[in-house]
Each structure stands twice: as C-alpha cells, then as structure tokens.
C-alpha positions in Angstrom: -68.0 -110.1 -126.3 -64.2 -110.0 -126.5 -62.7 -110.4 -129.8 -59.4 -112.8 -130.1 -57.4 -110.3 -132.4 -55.3 -108.3 -130.2 -54.3 -105.9 -133.1 -57.9 -104.8 -133.4 -59.8 -101.9 -131.8 -63.4 -101.6 -130.6 -65.7 -100.4 -133.2 -66.4 -96.5 -132.7 -63.2 -95.8 -130.6 -60.6 -93.2 -131.3 -57.0 -92.8 -131.1 -55.3 -90.7 -128.6 -54.0 -88.5 -131.7 -56.5 -88.8 -134.3 -55.2 -87.8 -137.9 -57.9 -86.5 -140.0 -58.3 -88.8 -143.3 -58.4 -87.1 -146.6 -61.8 -86.1 -147.6 -63.1 -87.7 -150.7 -64.7 -85.7 -153.4 -68.0 -86.7 -152.7 -67.7 -85.0 -149.2 -67.9 -88.1 -147.0 -65.4 -89.6 -145.0 -64.4 -93.4 -144.8 -66.3 -95.3 -142.0 -64.1 -95.4 -138.9 -62.1 -92.2 -139.5 -62.2 -89.2 -137.0 -64.2 -86.3 -137.6 -65.5 -83.3 -136.1 -68.0 -84.5 -133.5 -70.3 -81.6 -133.9 -70.7 -82.5 -137.5 -73.1 -85.1 -139.0 -72.7 -87.8 -141.5 -75.6 -88.8 -143.6 -76.3 -92.5 -142.2 -78.1 -94.2 -145.3 -78.3 -97.6 -143.8 -80.6 -96.7 -140.8 -77.9 -98.2 -138.4 -77.6 -96.5 -135.3 -74.0 -95.0 -135.3 -71.4 -96.1 -132.4 -70.9 -93.3 -130.2 -67.3 -91.6 -129.6 -66.2 -92.3 -126.1 -65.5 -89.4 -123.9 -62.8 -90.5 -122.0 -59.6 -90.3 -124.4 -57.9 -93.4 -122.9 -56.5 -95.3 -125.7 -58.3 -98.9 -126.5 -56.9 -101.2 -129.0 -59.2 -100.9 -132.0 -61.2 -103.7 -133.6 -61.3 -104.3 -137.2 -63.4 -101.8 -138.8 -66.4 -103.5 -140.8 -66.9 -102.9 -144.5 -68.5 -99.4 -145.3 -72.2 -99.3 -146.1 -72.8 -97.5 -149.7 -75.1 -94.6 -148.5 -78.6 -94.3 -150.0 -78.8 -90.7 -151.3 -82.5 -90.7 -151.2 -82.7 -90.8 -147.7 -83.0 -87.4 -145.9 -81.6 -86.9 -142.2 -81.6 -83.6 -140.8 -77.8 -83.0 -139.8 -76.7 -81.9 -136.6 -75.2 -78.4 -135.9 -71.6 -78.0 -136.9 -69.3 -76.6 -134.3 -66.2 -74.7 -135.8 -63.1 -74.7 -133.5 -62.9 -75.8 -130.1 -61.7 -79.0 -128.6 -63.2 -82.3 -127.6 -61.7 -84.3 -125.0 -58.7 -82.0 -124.8 -58.1 -82.9 -128.6 -58.1 -79.9 -131.1 -60.6 -79.8 -133.8 -59.3 -79.4 -137.3 -60.8 -76.4 -138.6 -59.8 -77.1 -142.2 -62.3 -80.0 -142.5 -65.1 -79.1 -144.5 -68.5 -79.1 -142.8 -69.9 -82.5 -143.5 -72.7 -84.7 -141.8 -71.4 -86.6 -138.8 -71.0 -90.2 -139.3 -71.5 -91.0 -135.6 -74.1 -90.2 -133.3 -73.3 -87.8 -130.6 -74.4 -89.6 -127.5 -71.3 -90.9 -125.5 -70.8 -94.6 -124.5 -68.9 -95.3 -121.2 -65.2 -95.9 -122.0 -65.3 -99.3 -120.1 -67.8 -101.1 -122.3 -66.6 -102.7 -125.3 -69.0 -102.6 -128.1 -68.8 -105.8 -130.4 -68.8 -105.5 -133.9 -72.5 -105.1 -135.3 -73.2 -106.9 -138.7 -75.0 -104.8 -141.3 -78.8 -104.6 -140.7 -81.2 -103.8 -143.6 -82.6 -100.3 -142.9 -86.2 -100.0 -141.8 -88.0 -97.0 -143.4 -90.6 -96.9 -140.4 -87.6 -96.6 -137.7 -87.6 -93.2 -136.1 -84.3 -91.3 -135.8 -83.3 -90.6 -132.3 -82.8 -87.0 -131.3 -79.1 -85.9 -131.3 -78.1 -84.4 -128.0 -76.2 -81.2 -127.6 -72.5 -81.4 -127.0 -71.9 -77.9 -125.6 -69.5 -77.0 -123.1 -68.6 -80.7 -123.1 -71.4 -81.6 -120.8 -72.6 -85.0 -120.8 -76.5 -85.5 -121.1 -78.1 -87.4 -118.4 -79.0 -91.1 -119.1 -82.8 -91.3 -119.2 -83.8 -94.9 -118.0 -86.2 -96.8 -120.1 -89.4 -96.8 -118.5 -90.6 -100.4 -117.4 -94.2 -99.6 -118.2 -94.4 -100.5 -121.8 -97.1 -102.1 -123.6 -95.6 -104.9 -125.8 -99.0 -104.7 -127.8 -98.0 -101.3 -129.2 -94.5 -102.1 -130.2 -93.8 -102.2 -134.1 -92.4 -105.6 -134.7 -90.8 -104.6 -138.0 -88.3 -102.1 -136.1 -85.6 -104.5 -135.5 -82.5 -103.0 -133.9 -84.2 -99.7 -132.9 -85.5 -98.7 -129.5 -89.2 -99.4 -129.2 -91.4 -96.6 -128.5 -92.9 -95.9 -125.3 -96.7 -96.5 -124.5 -98.3 -95.8 -121.2 -101.5 -97.6 -122.2 -102.2 -100.5 -119.6 -101.7 -104.0 -121.3 -104.8 -105.5 -122.5 -105.8 -108.9 -121.1 -106.7 -111.3 -123.8 -110.5 -112.2 -123.6 -111.4 -115.5 -122.2 -112.6 -118.1 -124.7 -115.7 -119.7 -124.1 -114.9 -122.9 -126.0 -115.1 -124.9 -123.0 -118.6 -123.7 -122.2 -119.9 -124.6 -125.5 -118.3 -128.0 -125.4 -119.8 -128.5 -122.1 -123.5 -127.7 -123.4 -123.1 -130.1 -126.4 -122.1 -133.0 -124.2 -125.1 -132.2 -121.8 -127.4 -132.4 -124.8 -125.9 -135.5 -126.1 -126.4 -137.2 -122.9 -130.1 -136.2 -122.4 -130.7 -137.4 -126.0 -129.3 -140.9 -125.3 -131.1 -141.2 -122.0 -134.5 -140.1 -123.6 -133.9 -142.6 -126.7 -133.1 -145.4 -124.3 -136.1 -144.8 -122.0 -138.3 -144.8 -124.9 -136.8 -147.7 -126.4 -137.1 -149.7 -123.1 -140.8 -148.8 -122.9 -141.9 -149.5 -126.4 -140.0 -152.4 -127.8 -139.3 -154.3 -124.5 -141.7 -156.4 -122.2 -140.0 -155.1 -119.0 -143.0 -153.4 -117.9 -145.8 -155.8 -119.5 -144.8 -159.2 -119.3 -148.3 -160.5 -119.7 -149.0 -158.5 -123.0 -148.4 -161.3 -125.3 -151.2 -163.4 -123.6 -154.0 -160.7 -124.1 -156.6 -161.0 -126.7 -159.0 -158.5 -127.9 -162.1 -159.3 -130.2 -163.8 -156.2 -131.3 -167.3 -155.6 -132.5 -168.9 -153.7 -135.6 -171.5 -151.5 -134.1 -174.4 -149.1 -135.2 -175.9 -146.2 -133.5 -178.5 -143.6 -134.4 -177.0 -140.3 -135.2 -177.2 -138.1 -132.1 -177.0 -140.8 -129.6 -174.2 -140.9 -127.1 -171.6 -143.7 -127.2 -171.2 -145.9 -124.2 -167.8 -145.7 -122.3 -168.2 -149.3 -121.2 -165.3 -151.3 -122.6 -167.3 -154.6 -122.8 -169.7 -153.0 -125.2 -167.1 -152.9 -127.7 -165.0 -155.8 -127.4 -164.5 -159.3 -125.7 -161.1 -159.3 -123.7 -159.3 -162.4 -122.3 -155.9 -162.6 -120.6 -156.6 -159.4 -118.5 -159.3 -157.4 -116.6 -161.6 -155.0 -118.5 -160.5 -152.4 -116.1 -157.1 -152.6 -117.4 -158.3 -151.8 -121.0 -159.6 -148.5 -122.4 -161.6 -147.9 -125.7 -160.7 -144.8 -128.2 -163.7 -143.2 -130.2 -162.4 -139.7 -130.0 -162.6 -139.6 -133.7 -166.0 -140.3 -134.3 -168.8 -137.7 -135.0 -172.0 -138.8 -133.4 -173.7 -136.0 -135.3 -172.4 -137.0 -138.8 -173.6 -140.2 -140.6 -171.0 -142.5 -141.6 -168.7 -145.4 -140.8 -165.8 -144.8 -138.3 -162.9 -146.7 -136.6 -162.5 -147.1 -132.9 -159.6 -148.7 -131.0 -159.6 -151.1 -127.9 -156.2 -151.0 -126.1 -154.9 -153.4 -123.2 -151.6 -152.2 -122.7 -149.5 -152.8 -125.6 -152.0 -154.9 -127.4 -154.5 -152.9 -129.7 -157.4 -153.9 -132.0 -159.6 -151.5 -134.1 -163.5 -152.0 -134.6 -166.1 -150.2 -136.5 -168.9 -148.0 -135.5 -171.7 -147.0 -138.3 -173.6 -143.8 -137.2 -176.9 -144.1 -138.8 -178.6 -140.9 -140.0 -182.3 -141.3 -138.9 -183.3 -137.6 -139.1 -184.9 -137.7 -142.3 -186.4 -141.3 -141.9 -189.6 -140.3 -140.0 -190.8 -144.0 -139.6 -194.1 -145.0 -137.6 -194.9 -148.4 -137.5 -198.3 -149.8 -137.3 -199.2 -152.5 -134.6 -200.2 -155.9 -136.1 -202.9 -158.1 -134.5 -202.8 -161.8 -135.0 -204.3 -164.9 -133.8 -202.2 -167.8 -132.4 -201.0 -169.7 -135.6 -201.6 -166.9 -138.1 -199.0 -166.0 -140.8 -197.0 -162.6 -140.6 -195.7 -160.5 -143.1 -193.3 -157.7 -142.4 -194.7 -155.2 -144.8 -197.9 -155.4 -142.3 -196.0 -153.2 -140.0 -195.4 -150.4 -142.6 -197.4 -147.5 -143.4 -199.3 -147.4 -146.5 -197.6 -145.7 -149.8 -193.9 -145.6 -148.4 -190.6 -145.8 -150.2 -189.1 -147.7 -147.3 -187.8 -151.4 -147.3 -188.7 -153.4 -144.1 -187.1 -156.6 -142.7 -187.2 -158.4 -139.4 -183.8 -157.9 -137.5 -184.6 -161.5 -135.8 -187.0 -163.5 -137.8 -186.7 -166.6 -135.7 -188.1 -164.8 -132.7 -191.1 -163.7 -134.8 -192.0 -167.2 -135.6 -191.8 -168.0 -131.9 -194.2 -165.1 -131.2 -196.8 -166.4 -133.8 -197.0 -169.6 -131.7 -197.5 -167.9 -128.3 -200.4 -167.2 -126.0 -202.3 -163.9 -126.4 -200.2 -161.0 -125.5 -198.0 -158.0 -126.8 -194.7 -159.1 -128.0 -192.0 -156.4 -129.4 -190.4 -156.6 -132.7 -187.4 -155.1 -133.8 -187.4 -154.2 -137.6 -184.8 -152.5 -139.8 -186.2 -149.8 -142.2 -184.1 -148.5 -145.0 -184.8 -145.6 -147.2 -184.4 -147.0 -150.7 -183.7 -143.3 -152.1 -180.9 -142.4 -149.8 -179.8 -145.9 -148.4 -180.2 -144.6 -145.0 -181.7 -147.1 -142.5 -182.9 -147.2 -139.0 -184.0 -149.9 -136.7 -187.4 -149.4 -134.9 -189.6 -151.3 -132.7 -192.8 -152.5 -133.5 -195.4 -154.5 -131.7 -197.2 -157.9 -132.6 -200.2 -158.4 -130.7 -201.7 -162.1 -130.4 -205.4 -161.9 -129.7 -207.4 -164.8 -128.3 -210.0 -164.2 -131.4 -209.8 -162.0 -134.5 -210.0 -158.0 -134.1 -213.4 -156.6 -135.3 -212.8 -152.8 -134.3 -212.1 -150.2 -132.0 -214.4 -147.9 -129.7 -212.8 -144.7 -129.3 -214.2 -142.6 -126.3 -212.9 -138.9 -126.2 -212.9 -136.8 -123.2 -213.9 -133.0 -123.4 -211.3 -130.5 -124.3 -209.4 -129.1 -121.4 -206.2 -126.6 -120.9 -203.0 -127.9 -120.6 -200.8 -126.8 -117.8 -197.5 -124.6 -118.8 -198.8 -124.4 -122.2 -200.9 -122.2 -124.3 -202.7 -125.4 -125.6 -205.9 -127.8 -125.5 -205.9 -131.2 -124.9 -208.3 -134.2 -125.5 -207.7 -137.6 -123.8 -209.0 -140.5 -125.8 -209.4 -144.1 -124.8 -209.3 -146.7 -127.6 -210.7 -150.3 -126.7 -210.1 -153.2 -128.9 -213.4 -155.1 -129.7 -213.1 -158.8 -130.7 -215.1 -160.9 -133.4 -216.1 -164.3 -131.7 -216.1 -166.0 -128.4 -219.1 -166.8 -125.8 -219.7 -162.7 -125.4 -220.6 -160.4 -128.5 -218.5 -157.8 -129.3 -216.3 -158.8 -126.2 -213.5 -156.5 -125.0 -210.0 -157.7 -126.6 -208.0 -156.8 -123.3 -206.4 -154.3 -125.3 -206.3 -150.4 -124.7 -204.6 -147.4 -126.3 -204.4 -144.0 -124.3 -204.2 -141.1 -126.9 -203.4 -137.6 -126.5 -204.0 -134.9 -128.9 -202.6 -131.2 -128.3 -203.6 -128.2 -130.0 -201.3 -125.2 -129.8 -202.1 -121.5 -130.3 -198.7 -120.4 -129.3 -196.4 -120.5 -132.4 -193.2 -120.4 -130.5 -194.2 -123.1 -128.0 -195.1 -125.4 -131.0 -191.9 -124.7 -133.1 -189.9 -125.5 -129.8 -191.6 -128.7 -129.5 -191.1 -129.6 -133.2 -187.5 -128.9 -133.1 -187.4 -131.3 -130.3 -189.2 -134.1 -132.3 -186.8 -133.5 -135.3 -184.0 -134.1 -133.1 -184.9 -137.0 -131.0 -188.0 -138.4 -132.8 -190.2 -137.8 -129.7 -191.5 -135.1 -127.4 -192.4 -134.7 -123.8 -195.4 -132.6 -122.7 -195.8 -132.6 -118.9 -194.2 -136.1 -118.5 -196.4 -137.6 -121.3 -194.4 -139.1 -124.2 -194.6 -142.0 -126.5 -195.2 -142.7 -130.3 -195.6 -139.2 -131.6 -197.3 -137.7 -134.9 -197.2 -134.1 -135.6 -199.6 -131.9 -138.1 -197.7 -128.8 -138.9 -200.7 -127.5 -140.3 -202.9 -127.7 -137.8 -200.2 -127.4 -134.9 -201.4 -130.4 -133.3 -199.1 -133.1 -131.7 -200.7 -136.7 -131.2 -199.0 -139.0 -128.5 -199.9 -142.5 -128.3 -199.3 -145.3 -125.9 -200.4 -149.1 -125.4 -201.5 -149.2 -122.0 -201.3 -152.5 -119.8 -204.5 -154.2 -119.4 -204.1 -154.7 -115.6 -204.0 -150.9 -115.3 -207.0 -150.2 -117.3 -209.0 -152.8 -115.2 -207.8 -151.5 -112.0 -209.1 -147.9 -113.2 -212.4 -148.6 -115.0 -213.3 -151.8 -113.4 -213.7 -155.3 -115.1 -217.6 -155.2 -115.3 -217.6 -151.9 -117.2 -215.0 -153.4 -119.7 -216.9 -156.8 -120.5 -217.9 -155.9 -124.2 -218.9 -152.8 -126.5 -222.1 -152.0 -124.8 -220.8 -152.1 -121.1 -217.9 -149.6 -122.2 -220.0 -147.3 -124.1 -222.6 -146.8 -121.4 -219.7 -146.2 -118.7 -217.8 -143.5 -120.7 -220.8 -142.0 -122.7 -223.8 -142.6 -120.7 -227.1 -144.4 -121.5 -229.8 -142.0 -122.4 -232.5 -144.7 -122.1 -231.7 -145.2 -118.4 -231.0 -141.3 -118.0 -227.3 -142.0 -116.8 -224.3 -139.4 -117.6 -221.5 -141.7 -117.8 -218.0 -139.9 -117.5 -218.9 -137.5 -120.2 -217.0 -138.9 -123.1 -218.1 -139.0 -126.5 -217.6 -142.6 -128.0 -217.3 -143.5 -131.7 -216.8 -147.2 -133.3 -214.4 -147.8 -136.2 -214.3 -151.1 -137.8 -211.1 -152.6 -138.9 -210.4 -152.3 -142.4 
C-alpha cells in the first residue's frame, strides 16, 4: 500500500550515501539507521526485520516507526560479522563496533514497497528463520513455499510468522452418524404408534365384532371326581344365546384333575366372557360300596338302608322326588344316585345304588357255586357264583323272584399281578379281569378280588330255562343235582342264605 506522505521513505530502505549514526552506550543503534549488513541486531520483539534492498536505487523513505524496547532476556544467535568490504558498492565503516544487526539479511526486491508494519506482540513459540550468507554479494535463491501444507498442523498462535511445512496428508473429518440414529428413532416411534393403534382397535372397538353385545353366557357350577377327564364340549359348561356354540370355547387349563379343590373356568364367545366353578372331588379315600335295597310296591324307604353297617359316612338322595316315584312303580330294578360324604374329612362322592321293587317280600338267596377253574392270562383260580332271589309269598312256595346276581371270586398266587390290580382299583374304583368288571371288593390279606354284577332276568331265563327257575327246588336240582333221582346237574354246590 502506498503512503500519501511524499517526504517519507519505505520502511527498511537505505539512502545512497548512508551516514552511520552514533552508537549509543548500550551498543544498539536506533531503529532505521544503516549498519553493517553482516552484523546482527538483537531483535527482542520477535518481529521479522525488514530486509535491505540489494539495488541502491534511491527511494523516498517512509516515516520510521517508533523503536521497540528490546527484551534483554531473549537470546538470539547473532549472524557472523564481516569486517571490511563493500555492500552494493557502498563502503563499510570499519570503525563501527561489532554489534548484532537489526535487519534480516534476506534481500527484498527493490521494486516492492513494504508498508509500515505495526508492532506485533512477540510469540515465544515462533521459530527464528535462518540467516542466509551474504558472501560474494550473492543473492540466495528464492525457495517457493510448498502448496502441500496441512493446515491442521499449523500452530494458530504463531501470528506474523511463516507457518511450518508439513507433508502429512490432510485428514478428512469423520462422517457423523447423527442422521442414522435419528432415522432409527423415527422408525421405532412409527412402529410403536402403529402397534398401539392396532391393539386399541381390536380391544376397545366393535369394528370386528359388531354382535358381541348381544351374546349372553350362563355358566354352570360343576363337580367331577378326581382323576376323571374333563369334557371339551362347551355346552356342558354353559348355556349360550346370541351366537353359535362353535364360536365359543372353554378354558379350564388351570384345573388339576388329580388334586381336589374348587377351580374356576372361563367360557369365551369373542369379547364376551363368563366364569364358572368346577369342584374336583377326592374319592380315593372314600371306598364306598352300596347295598341293594329290596322293596315291595308302596313300601317306605330310608337312605341309610343303602349304607353298609358301621360306617362314618353321611348318605343323602341326590333326587329324592325320583325315589318316591320308583316306590310306586311296578316290579323292576331302578338306579338311585346317592351322595356320600366322609364326616371326618368332609370329602364327598356320588355313587349309584339299586332300588329293586319285588312282587312279594324277599325271603332269602340260593347261591350255587361252580368248581374252581384256572384264569386265562393270570396266575389265579376263579369260582363263578349264581345267586338267585327267593320270595316269601305267592301261589308258588319259595318262588324265584326274577332277580339273579353273578359273582366272580379270583384268588391270586402271584404277588405282582395282585398288586397291579390293587393299584388299578385304588385309582379307578374298579378292575378289569378278562373283560369281567363290576362292583369290586378286595381282600388284601387273602389276595382275593370279588366282582359282582346284577344280571338281566331275560338273559338268565334264556341261559337256564324258565322251568328250571320256577322255585327254590327246581333251581337247586338243576345246578346241584338230585341224589334221590341219581342226577348230577351242572356240578355246582348250592347253599341257601336267609335274609336278615
């Protein structure tokens, strides 16, 4: 930049005939005076000195800036001093004492005007550029600044100095993944909103079940014996209106059929649900065997007549009104359902009994037993007993009462076979031996199993004949034989037992 003051000269320029200034006592010249270029000045301010032009062409000098007070604590290696000789055809005053030059020895092209530089605070970290040699008045070649400079390695505190050269490649800034994280967050939020909306529509609206409000469910309180499988038929658990039973289901997954207690089940028809209760009865400890009761039409009946003697159980009719109807009915066998409760444990079970209506009162039973025989597939012996009811009254003395029981008695010699059948009885209340099953009694001390069935009278007459079953005498002769007439019969041993 050009200065408007024509009386000033360019900072650092020299006059054609420089006159040496008097040297102060401290050995330092005033800033701007001509000194021996081979001598150095202690530059205490860290400011790059303005070089002296090589060409002695006169230039109008600019005003010299105020001298800067040197820092005596800064140590700069002085350039070598040249005694004698000339620089740019100007004689060098050898009388000037050797002092450190105030200007750098690097020349500046004469055609360039250097504007005045304001004082800059020195930096302790700024490196001192090397001083080129001026021997033989040769101008050092100008070294171009390399363009391959990494700006990341430049010390930002070195103001006014030539930045250091670095040949390291520029590092590219790492790409930020903020956009990726934001995109993931947006996707998660969208999925959450869609999921909540779907859940709300399905649970709290009637868009998919417009008829849900018209469905009614009436559940039942049920009882099942322990160990029995539960039904999967919805109609067994509830009465449903407003929809088909096929549109509903029953949930009883929390019911343990092997453990007694009161459980809850649920019947669901779409969004409409209703709960009910199921009671699992523990019947394993209730070994209940009912006694058949024989009555004549019009007789009275007490429920305790079905009970065995000396029991601690409580008996009651499940349907007492039905029992009254049976007592006024014609001769025949009628099933009676009785609830038996253990007074000690409060456990209960429902069992079936038989109410037998006879034409005349029961007098006793004639039991004919077969000979002992082997049992197929078992290590046991078997005896078959036919038990016939004998009546007291009528036109025929000791007439057959049209009532027969078939009784099988098994005696085991194999301990393992007997134990297996005993476990079966304890779990289900009955056993099956060669397809023979019925009302079962077990004597563990004797290892015997007794199975009793009430036979249909039509089957008995078809097997043995009506003439052979008229009375006590005809039955005994047919099964036991008649010694007076020298007849063997079927080889059965018949015994009569009077009703107590």
